[in-house]
N, C-alpha and C positions, 0 to 999 in steps of 0.2 A: 445503589450508586446514589449520591445526589449530585444535582448538578455542578460544574465545575465553576469557581470563583478565582479571581485574581489571575495572576502572569500562568501563560501556557509553559510547561515543560518542555524543554527543544527534544527532537528528536536529533540523536547523534547517529551519524553512521560512517563507519570505516569505509578510508579511501579503497578499498578492491570491492568494496559494496557500491559506491557511486560509478565505480568505473563498468562493473558486473550489468547493473540494470542500466546503464547507457549502449554498452555492446549488445544486451539482449534484444534492445528496442530499435537499434538497428538491424539487427540480424533477421527482425521478422517484419521491414516493412515492405510493405504498405498498412500490414495487418496490426491489431492488439496485440502487445506484450503481455502476459500475466506471470504471476510467481509468487512465491512467499520468500517471507522477513524473519531471520531468525535472529534472536537476543533475546532482553530482559532489561528491567526496570535498571536505572543507572543514575548517578551524580544529580538528581533531580528531573530525570526525564527517560527517554527509551534509548538503550543504544541496540542499532542493529550491527551483529559479526557476520551474517552472512544472507545471501542471496539463495533463492531454488527457483529457478525458470521452471516454467511450468509451459505445456503444449496447449496451444488456445484452440478448442474445438467447436466453435459457435460457429452456426449457420452464416452467419454473414461478420466472418471476423476483422474486416473492413473499421466497423462499426461497434464490435461489443469482442464479450470475453467469456467463455465459459474454459476452466481448467479442463481437463484430459483429466476423467474419474479416476484412473491408475494415478496417476502422477497427486490428487488430490486426495485422497486416500491415504497413501505411503505419506504424505505429507504430515496429514492429522496425525498420524502414528508416530511421530518422532519425539523423543523425550530429550529434553520439552521441546513443547507443541509450538507451531510458529505465532509472534508475536503481531504480524501482520500479511498485508497484502499488497502487492505493486499491481498497478496496469498502466498500461500507456493509452494517449489518445492521440493517434499519426497523424490528424487531420484537425485539429483543434487545441484548445488551449488546456494545462494538465489542470482544470479544475472540477470538480464531479457534474456528474450530468444527474438528470431527474432516474437512469436506471443503475447508477451508482450508489446513490441515496436506496433506492428499492432494492438492491440487493444487502445491503447490510445487516438485514435481519437475520439473514442466512450464514452468519458467521459466529463462530463459536466465540463465548464469552471472554477465552485468552486472548483474540484478535485485539489491539490496545492499538495499532498505527495501521495508516493506509494511505500509502503513495501512487500517486500520478505523473507519471512523466510524458515529456511533448519531446519531437525532437525539434534538438536547438537550430538558431539560424547560422551560426559562426562555428568554426573550426574548433574557436577555443570554447565553447558551451554545447558538446554537442547534446545535451541534455538539458530541458527546463524539467523542473522536478518541485511539486510541493509535496506538503505532507498536511496530513490532518491526525488527531487522536479522535479515536474512536469514545462517544462518549455514551454511556447506557443509563437510563432513568426511568421510571415508573411515572404513569399520570396518576391525577388522585384516581380514577376510576380502577387504579391498577395494571391498565394496560400499558405495554411495554414501550417504550421509544429510543430510537438509535438515530443519534446523529452524527457529524463530523465538525470539529473544530480545528480551524486550521491552524498547523503550529509552526514556529520556526524550526527549519534544517541548519543543521551544523555536520560538516567534512570533517572527520577527525586528521591531524597532522599525521600520523601514525593510525 
């Protein structure tokens, strides 16, 4: 895959997915939430149709996430497979941390979307959500590189 050039296509979220992300994030506070995103490429971007929450079994769930192995394996065997990953930062901005970036190499090639959420400060905005496209490239030496490109998020009306 070559480096992306031009306008970044959006990530489209169904309203039910947006609500599910916020509900899961709030239900596990103060711990990090995590789960997988199901959907497909659509209308010049990625459309997320379903969110499947996972149990976080990290030794320090206040500052990290590790999906429960049974949840993770079940998700990887879905057909079609997940296209993205969501997790939250309960005490920080929804921006990739160094641990988030380090974990990208462990995701399968079908993962194309990475969402990070944080609790909103107002009832009208219960979740702050940032979206990223996962970009995979090869260096001149043949090594694989994985990075995130900030991507516009759009919640669909229906």
